[in-house]
N, CA, C and O of each residue as an XYZ file, in Angstrom:
352
protein
N     -35.387     58.752    -48.651
C     -34.914     57.578    -47.978
C     -34.782     57.885    -46.508
O     -34.339     58.952    -46.082
N     -35.183     56.906    -45.782
C     -35.086     57.114    -44.341
C     -33.728     56.648    -43.868
O     -33.066     55.824    -44.500
N     -33.330     57.208    -42.721
C     -32.013     56.866    -42.215
C     -31.986     55.472    -41.601
O     -30.923     54.875    -41.427
N     -33.144     54.978    -41.283
C     -33.177     53.622    -40.719
C     -33.672     52.671    -41.779
O     -34.721     52.873    -42.391
N     -32.919     51.668    -41.971
C     -33.334     50.656    -42.925
C     -33.887     49.481    -42.143
O     -33.401     49.152    -41.060
N     -34.872     48.875    -42.683
C     -35.473     47.719    -42.021
C     -34.521     46.545    -42.146
O     -34.112     46.152    -43.239
N     -34.180     45.995    -40.977
C     -33.279     44.846    -40.988
C     -34.120     43.588    -40.993
O     -35.163     43.520    -40.343
N     -33.658     42.589    -41.735
C     -34.440     41.356    -41.773
C     -34.390     40.674    -40.409
O     -33.376     40.730    -39.714
N     -35.454     40.054    -40.049
C     -35.535     39.344    -38.763
C     -34.624     38.126    -38.821
O     -34.548     37.465    -39.857
N     -33.914     37.808    -37.699
C     -33.057     36.624    -37.714
C     -33.900     35.375    -37.867
O     -35.048     35.337    -37.426
N     -33.343     34.367    -38.481
C     -34.137     33.148    -38.665
C     -34.472     32.534    -37.307
O     -33.686     32.610    -36.362
N     -35.603     31.952    -37.236
C     -36.076     31.368    -35.988
C     -35.335     30.057    -35.729
O     -35.208     29.202    -36.605
N     -34.840     29.928    -34.457
C     -34.128     28.718    -34.091
C     -34.984     27.938    -33.099
O     -35.562     28.494    -32.165
N     -35.040     26.647    -33.334
C     -35.761     25.795    -32.392
C     -34.881     25.586    -31.161
O     -33.657     25.555    -31.288
N     -35.476     25.443    -29.970
C     -34.665     25.233    -28.762
C     -33.969     23.869    -28.804
O     -34.483     22.905    -29.371
N     -32.795     23.820    -28.190
C     -32.040     22.576    -28.123
C     -32.397     21.893    -26.816
O     -32.257     22.476    -25.741
N     -32.850     20.681    -26.912
C     -33.237     19.913    -25.733
C     -32.178     18.843    -25.496
O     -31.877     18.035    -26.374
N     -31.613     18.858    -24.274
C     -30.596     17.889    -23.906
C     -31.205     16.959    -22.878
O     -31.715     17.404    -21.850
N     -31.152     15.704    -23.151
C     -31.687     14.706    -22.242
C     -30.515     13.987    -21.567
O     -29.709     13.340    -22.236
N     -30.427     14.105    -20.247
C     -29.338     13.488    -19.502
C     -29.779     12.094    -19.078
O     -30.784     11.915    -18.390
N     -29.004     11.124    -19.506
C     -29.304      9.734    -19.157
C     -28.242      9.287    -18.162
O     -27.056      9.260    -18.488
N     -28.660      8.940    -16.964
C     -27.717      8.528    -15.931
C     -27.311      7.076    -16.128
O     -28.092      6.233    -16.568
N     -26.047      6.824    -15.782
C     -25.548      5.461    -15.860
C     -26.175      4.650    -14.732
O     -26.438      5.185    -13.655
N     -26.413      3.382    -14.968
C     -26.980      2.571    -13.894
C     -25.992      2.453    -12.724
O     -24.786      2.309    -12.925
N     -26.514      2.516    -11.537
C     -25.692      2.454    -10.331
C     -25.323      0.998    -10.069
O     -26.179      0.114    -10.071
N     -24.009      0.764     -9.841
C     -23.530     -0.583     -9.548
C     -23.788     -0.878     -8.082
O     -23.286     -0.171     -7.208
N     -24.545     -1.884     -7.812
C     -24.837     -2.261     -6.435
C     -23.735     -3.180     -5.918
O     -23.247     -4.054     -6.635
N     -23.360     -2.969     -4.676
C     -22.333     -3.799     -4.046
C     -22.999     -5.047     -3.484
O     -23.924     -4.967     -2.676
N     -22.517     -6.185     -3.921
C     -23.093     -7.442     -3.445
C     -22.161     -8.079     -2.425
O     -21.067     -7.576     -2.174
N     -22.588     -9.164     -1.853
C     -21.799     -9.867     -0.852
C     -20.506    -10.400     -1.457
O     -19.463    -10.389     -0.802
N     -20.564    -10.859     -2.687
C     -19.347    -11.375     -3.320
C     -18.331    -10.257     -3.555
O     -17.127    -10.503     -3.476
N     -18.788     -9.033     -3.841
C     -17.865     -7.910     -3.997
C     -17.149     -7.604     -2.689
O     -15.953     -7.315     -2.684
N     -17.876     -7.668     -1.589
C     -17.288     -7.401     -0.274
C     -16.266     -8.481      0.081
O     -15.182     -8.176      0.579
N     -16.613     -9.733     -0.175
C     -15.704    -10.838      0.157
C     -14.443    -10.767     -0.697
O     -13.340    -10.940     -0.179
N     -14.589    -10.518     -1.984
C     -13.410    -10.417     -2.850
C     -12.543     -9.218     -2.473
O     -11.315     -9.300     -2.519
N     -13.165     -8.126     -2.106
C     -12.399     -6.956     -1.671
C     -11.629     -7.220     -0.397
O     -10.476     -6.807     -0.269
N     -12.254     -7.904      0.551
C     -11.561     -8.199      1.808
C     -10.435     -9.207      1.595
O      -9.388     -9.097      2.233
N     -10.627    -10.178      0.718
C      -9.557    -11.130      0.417
C      -8.381    -10.431     -0.265
O      -7.223    -10.764     -0.011
N      -8.677     -9.478     -1.118
C      -7.613     -8.710     -1.751
C      -6.830     -7.896     -0.744
O      -5.604     -7.821     -0.819
N      -7.534     -7.282      0.203
C      -6.866     -6.503      1.246
C      -6.007     -7.395      2.130
O      -4.885     -7.029      2.479
N      -6.525     -8.558      2.492
C      -5.755     -9.500      3.312
C      -4.515     -9.969      2.551
O      -3.446    -10.113      3.144
N      -4.643    -10.206      1.263
C      -3.492    -10.619      0.453
C      -2.415     -9.556      0.409
O      -1.230     -9.869      0.526
N      -2.808     -8.304      0.243
C      -1.839     -7.213      0.213
C      -1.138     -7.088      1.565
O       0.079     -6.912      1.616
N      -1.895     -7.178      2.658
C      -1.294     -7.095      3.990
C      -0.357     -8.276      4.249
O       0.689     -8.112      4.876
N      -0.725     -9.453      3.773
C       0.112    -10.635      3.954
C       1.439    -10.489      3.211
O       2.495    -10.816      3.752
N       1.387    -10.011      2.000
C       2.607     -9.815      1.221
C       3.481     -8.736      1.855
O       4.703     -8.872      1.904
N       2.849     -7.661      2.343
C       3.622     -6.590      2.994
C       4.300     -7.109      4.260
O       5.458     -6.780      4.520
N       3.591     -7.917      5.050
C       4.179     -8.472      6.275
C       5.318     -9.434      5.942
O       6.333     -9.459      6.638
N       5.156    -10.215      4.893
C       6.199    -11.154      4.475
C       7.467    -10.415      4.041
O       8.573    -10.783      4.438
N       7.302     -9.387      3.237
C       8.448     -8.603      2.771
C       9.120     -7.910      3.952
O      10.347     -7.904      4.053
N       8.320     -7.325      4.847
C       8.876     -6.642      6.017
C       9.641     -7.625      6.902
O      10.721     -7.299      7.396
N       9.097     -8.816      7.106
C       9.763     -9.826      7.917
C      11.068    -10.291      7.300
O      12.062    -10.460      8.006
N      11.078    -10.497      6.002
C      12.306    -10.912      5.327
C      13.386     -9.839      5.396
O      14.556    -10.142      5.631
N      12.993     -8.594      5.192
C      13.968     -7.497      5.255
C      14.516     -7.366      6.672
O      15.726     -7.237      6.858
N      13.638     -7.399      7.670
C      14.090     -7.267      9.053
C      14.958     -8.458      9.461
O      15.968     -8.273     10.139
N      14.587     -9.659      9.065
C      15.403    -10.836      9.358
C      16.767    -10.760      8.710
O      17.774    -11.098      9.332
N      16.808    -10.318      7.462
C      18.088    -10.163      6.769
C      18.981     -9.133      7.444
O      20.190     -9.328      7.562
N      18.371     -8.028      7.887
C      19.154     -7.014      8.583
C      19.711     -7.548      9.904
O      20.851     -7.247     10.258
N      18.932     -8.325     10.626
C      19.409     -8.891     11.883
C      20.544     -9.883     11.651
O      21.506     -9.911     12.419
N      20.443    -10.683     10.617
C      21.513    -11.643     10.302
C      22.794    -10.909      9.928
O      23.876    -11.267     10.395
N      22.677     -9.892      9.097
C      23.850     -9.113      8.699
C      24.461     -8.426      9.924
O      25.683     -8.388     10.062
N      23.636     -7.894     10.799
C      24.120     -7.220     12.006
C      24.876     -8.195     12.910
O      25.950     -7.868     13.416
N      24.319     -9.385     13.110
C      24.986    -10.392     13.949
C      26.311    -10.826     13.336
O      27.298    -10.986     14.055
N      26.350    -11.016     12.043
C      27.598    -11.444     11.386
C      28.670    -10.365     11.458
O      29.848    -10.669     11.642
N      28.269     -9.116     11.316
C      29.242     -8.030     11.398
C      29.789     -7.895     12.814
O      30.979     -7.637     12.999
N      28.934     -8.068     13.806
C      29.411     -7.987     15.199
C      30.366     -9.129     15.501
O      31.374     -8.920     16.177
N      30.080    -10.323     15.023
C      30.955    -11.467     15.277
C      32.270    -11.313     14.515
O      33.324    -11.714     15.010
N      32.216    -10.740     13.324
C      33.414    -10.576     12.498
C      34.358     -9.537     13.102
O      35.576     -9.713     13.070
N      33.801     -8.454     13.652
C      34.617     -7.383     14.202
C      35.105     -7.681     15.613
O      35.950     -6.953     16.134
N      34.600     -8.718     16.233
C      35.010     -9.054     17.581
C      34.422     -8.133     18.628
O      34.987     -7.981     19.711
N      33.303     -7.521     18.323
C      32.665     -6.604     19.258
C      31.553     -7.323     20.023
O      30.695     -6.673     20.620
N      31.563     -8.619     20.010
C      30.491     -9.379     20.637
C      30.504     -9.138     22.142
O      31.545     -9.256     22.789
N      29.358     -8.803     22.684
C      29.262     -8.496     24.114
C      29.516     -9.733     24.964
O      29.975     -9.601     26.099
N      29.238    -10.917     24.461
C      29.434    -12.133     25.235
C      30.911    -12.484     25.384
O      31.258    -13.286     26.251
N      31.777    -11.917     24.578
C      33.203    -12.188     24.669
C      33.813    -11.627     25.946
O      34.810    -12.156     26.437
N      33.227    -10.563     26.489
C      33.742     -9.947     27.709
C      33.173    -10.592     28.961
O      33.654    -10.323     30.062
N      32.183    -11.417     28.821
C      31.527    -12.003     29.987
C      32.396    -13.104     30.581
O      33.170    -13.754     29.877
N      32.257    -13.298     31.864
C      32.987    -14.371     32.537
C      32.112    -15.603     32.579
O      30.892    -15.514     32.715
N      32.742    -16.740     32.462
C      31.987    -17.993     32.541
C      32.032    -18.506     33.976
O      33.075    -18.484     34.629
N      30.928    -18.947     34.430
C      30.841    -19.516     35.790
C      30.694    -21.010     35.678
O      29.859    -21.504     34.921
N      31.504    -21.734     36.432
C      31.400    -23.187     36.443
C      30.473    -23.580     37.580
O      30.687    -23.198     38.730
N      29.474    -24.321     37.261
C      28.517    -24.760     38.269
C      28.920    -26.126     38.813
O      28.688    -26.428     39.984
N      29.502    -26.921     37.989
C      29.914    -28.269     38.434
C      31.365    -28.227     38.897
O      32.162    -27.469     38.344
N      31.719    -29.013     39.881
C      33.108    -29.011     40.325
C      34.015    -29.609     39.255
O      33.586    -30.431     38.445
N      35.252    -29.189     39.267
C      36.225    -29.707     38.308
C      36.601    -31.140     38.690
O      36.684    -31.486     39.869
N      36.814    -31.922     37.712
C      37.231    -33.307     37.956
C      38.739    -33.395     37.821
O      39.343    -32.706     36.999
N      39.331    -34.236     38.626
C      40.783    -34.399     38.578
C      41.142    -35.270     37.380
O      40.534    -36.316     37.153
N      42.114    -34.832     36.636
C      42.543    -35.599     35.470
C      43.683    -36.490     35.806
O      44.177    -37.213     34.941
């Protein structure tokens, strides 16, 4: 007996072929651009509206607090009479 034994050949495998199929490319049309721009304008409009309401509310609260505390700057001002006083 020989020290080397004949090993059976591995079974033959056919090659695996992978076919890559690309997805169709979505083309941007004029309607896509118009709808996108309208969406952007809508978002900006809502953001400006919310910002304006918040800022307006803060100004109203600030004015009311100043008037309530008596820290109004106009309270220290002197009034000037432009018309002469009438005799009563």
